[in-house]
C-alpha positions as CSV (number, residue, x, y, z in Angstrom):
1,G,0.0,0.0,0.0
2,G,0.9,3.6,-0.2
3,Q,2.2,5.7,2.6
4,V,-0.1,7.7,4.8
5,K,0.6,11.0,6.5
6,C,0.2,11.1,10.3
7,F,0.2,13.5,13.1
8,C,3.4,13.2,15.2
9,D,3.9,14.3,18.8
10,R,6.8,16.6,19.8
11,D,8.6,13.9,21.7
12,S,8.8,11.7,18.6
13,C,9.3,14.2,15.8
14,D,10.5,17.4,17.5
15,D,8.7,20.3,15.8
16,N,7.9,18.5,12.5
17,L,4.6,17.3,13.8
18,L,4.0,14.9,11.0
19,C,5.5,11.8,9.5
20,Q,4.7,9.1,6.9
21,G,4.3,5.4,7.3
22,D,2.2,2.3,6.5
23,Y,-0.3,3.4,9.1
24,C,-0.8,5.9,11.9
25,F,-1.2,5.3,15.6
26,I,-2.2,7.2,18.7
27,G,-2.2,6.1,22.2
28,L,-1.6,6.7,25.9
29,R,1.8,5.3,26.9
30,R,3.5,5.1,30.3
31,E,7.2,5.7,30.1
32,D,9.2,3.3,32.2
33,G,8.4,4.1,35.8
34,G,6.2,6.9,34.8
35,E,2.8,7.3,36.6
36,T,0.8,9.3,34.1
37,P,0.5,8.0,30.5
38,K,1.4,10.5,27.8
39,L,-0.4,11.0,24.6
40,R,1.7,9.7,21.7
41,Q,1.0,10.2,18.0
42,H,3.2,8.7,15.4
43,C,3.4,6.7,12.2
44,A,4.7,3.1,11.9
45,S,5.7,0.5,9.3
46,A,3.8,-2.7,9.2
47,S,6.4,-4.7,11.2
48,E,7.0,-2.1,13.8
49,I,4.2,-2.8,16.2
50,P,3.3,-6.5,15.7
51,Y,0.3,-6.5,17.9
52,L,-1.4,-3.8,15.8
53,T,-0.5,-5.4,12.5
54,G,-2.3,-8.7,12.5
55,G,-6.1,-9.2,12.5
56,H,-8.7,-6.6,12.5
57,A,-8.1,-5.1,15.9
58,R,-8.0,-1.3,15.6
59,C,-7.0,-0.8,19.2
60,E,-5.2,-2.7,21.9
61,E,-5.2,-1.9,25.6
62,R,-2.8,-2.6,28.4
63,I,-0.1,-3.9,26.2
64,D,3.7,-3.1,26.2
65,N,3.4,0.0,28.4
66,W,0.4,1.2,26.4
67,Q,-2.7,1.9,28.4
68,E,-4.5,2.2,25.1
69,V,-3.2,2.3,21.5
70,C,-5.2,2.6,18.2
71,K,-4.1,2.4,14.6
72,C,-5.7,3.8,11.5
73,E,-4.8,4.1,7.8
74,E,-6.1,7.4,6.4
75,D,-4.1,10.6,6.2
76,F,-4.0,12.5,9.6
77,C,-6.5,10.1,11.1
78,N,-4.6,9.7,14.4
79,T,-6.4,12.5,16.3
80,F,-7.3,12.7,20.0
81,A,-11.0,12.5,19.0
82,Y,-10.3,9.2,17.2
83,L,-8.7,7.8,20.3
84,R,-11.5,9.1,22.5
85,S,-14.2,7.6,20.4
86,S,-12.4,4.2,20.5
87,I,-12.2,4.4,24.2
88,D,-15.8,5.7,24.6
89,S,-17.1,2.8,22.5
90,R,-16.2,0.5,25.3
91,Q,-18.4,1.1,28.2
92,D,-16.0,-0.4,30.8
93,R,-13.3,2.1,30.2
94,R,-14.1,4.7,32.9
95,D,-10.5,4.5,34.2
96,V,-9.0,5.7,31.0
97,V,-11.5,8.5,30.5
98,Q,-10.5,9.8,34.0
99,F,-7.0,10.5,33.1
100,T,-7.4,11.4,29.5
101,K,-9.3,14.5,30.7
102,Q,-6.1,16.2,31.8
103,D,-4.8,16.1,28.3
104,A,-7.9,17.4,26.7
105,P,-8.2,21.1,26.4
106,Y,-12.0,20.8,25.8
107,P,-14.7,19.2,27.8
108,P,-15.8,15.6,27.0
109,V,-18.3,15.3,24.2
110,Q,-21.8,14.9,25.5
111,T,-23.7,11.9,24.2
112,R,-26.9,12.9,22.5
113,P,-30.1,11.2,23.6
């Protein structure tokens, strides 16, 4: 397949803020010994993150220091909103929603009746 353009966080790409790869990913990752997961956005090649490559799973949780990590394959698809909607689609994830709030500059989206 072709390359997709992805958002990239400052820690990964300095001030470039974008990169290209086989797919994009976004997730909350705990650094070794760190308490609070950090939001990470990056691109990857197919072999780079094996547990995101196989099968149809878009997201994995609690794996390899990730609290939550999601992949997608469209240009600039790895947004915070995409990650949130993936988390929100699982009703049991109240713990994640608690500490993603501190990263979000806006209030949580209200669900419409």
